[in-house]
N, C-alpha and C positions, 0 to 999 in steps of 0.2 A: 672454442665454440663448438656446439652439439651440432648435430648432423639436421634437426629439425630448423634450426636456427637459419643455417645455411638455405635450407630448402625453401623457406618463407620469403628470405631476402630476394633469393635467384627469381622467384615470381614476380618482385617489385620492378627489376632492374627493367630499363628500357632496353628493345632489342637493337636500335640505332642510337648513338650517342655520337655527337660532333666532336670533331677532334679539334682543339685548342689546347692550348699551354699557357704558362706564366707569360707575362708582358705584352700578350697579342691584345690588341683593339677589336672587342668583339660588339655586337650588338645582340641582346637577349630580347627574344620575344616573349613577355609574362603575360600570363593570364588574368586578368583583373574582374572580380564580379562586383557589380553596383546594384546593389537590390537583387531583382530578379534577371538583369540581362549581364551576359559576359563579353567582354571586349580585349582586346590585345593590346599592350602596351611597349613600346620599345625603349630599351635602356643600354645607352650607347657608351662604353667605357675602356678601360684598360683592365686586364685581369691581375690582380694582386697576389692573389695565391688559388690553389688549389688543396685540399684536406681531407681525408677521410679516404674510403676506399668503400667497395660495393655500394650497397644501397645507401649508407651514409656519407657517400663521397659530396662535397659542397665546393664552391668556388666564389670567390668574391669580387667585384666589378666597380672601379672608381670613376666617377666623372665628375668634372667643373661645370655647375651650374649658376651661373650668373656670379663666379668669384668665390662660389663655396665650395667645397669638396664634398660629393654625396656618394656615399657606399652602400651596396645591398649585397645581399649574401643569398645566394640559391642552392637547392640542392640539385644536383645534376641530374638525378633521374626522378626528379618531380613531375606530375602531370600538369602543374601550373606552368613550366618553362616549356613552350609548344618548340623553339627551335634556337640554336645557337649559330649566328653568321660571322665568320671571321673576316673582319675588313683589312685588317694589317697584321703579319707576323712581326714579332717583336724579338731583337736580340738581347738577352738578358743572360746573366751570370749567377743568378740566384732563384731560388724556389720561392720565397715570398719578396715582396716588394714593398715592404713598408717603409721604406725611406721615401717613397713616394708621397707621403701624408703631409710630409713638412715641408713639399715644395711647390712653388705656384710658377704658372706661365710655361715658359720654354725649357725650365729646369725640369719640370714633370714629365719631359718628352721621353719615350723611349727609342732607341735607334730601332729603322727597320730592318729585318734580316733579310739577307738575298738567299733566295731558295730555288 
């Protein structure tokens, strides 16, 4: 990759990124525009995966809403993500938790890490 592209991407990075990993239960505060006003909506769930690097890094969060699994993917350095709050640290042995998609109820839980 050329130096020009690296410089442009470096300008777009957030200076302070919240520390979280795959398997953590997080609360994502996302900005939503409705007409001419802006509000913050909270999305709470388990981080299934983190992928990419630099300014292209994204993460996917999954939650169960009324018995239906809902997933959302956000860029880590997006200005629409106000902050990411870690609620629980998860103990996992995989980089991507795609197996949670086929599970419901208590089977879809991740053990809490003791730190």
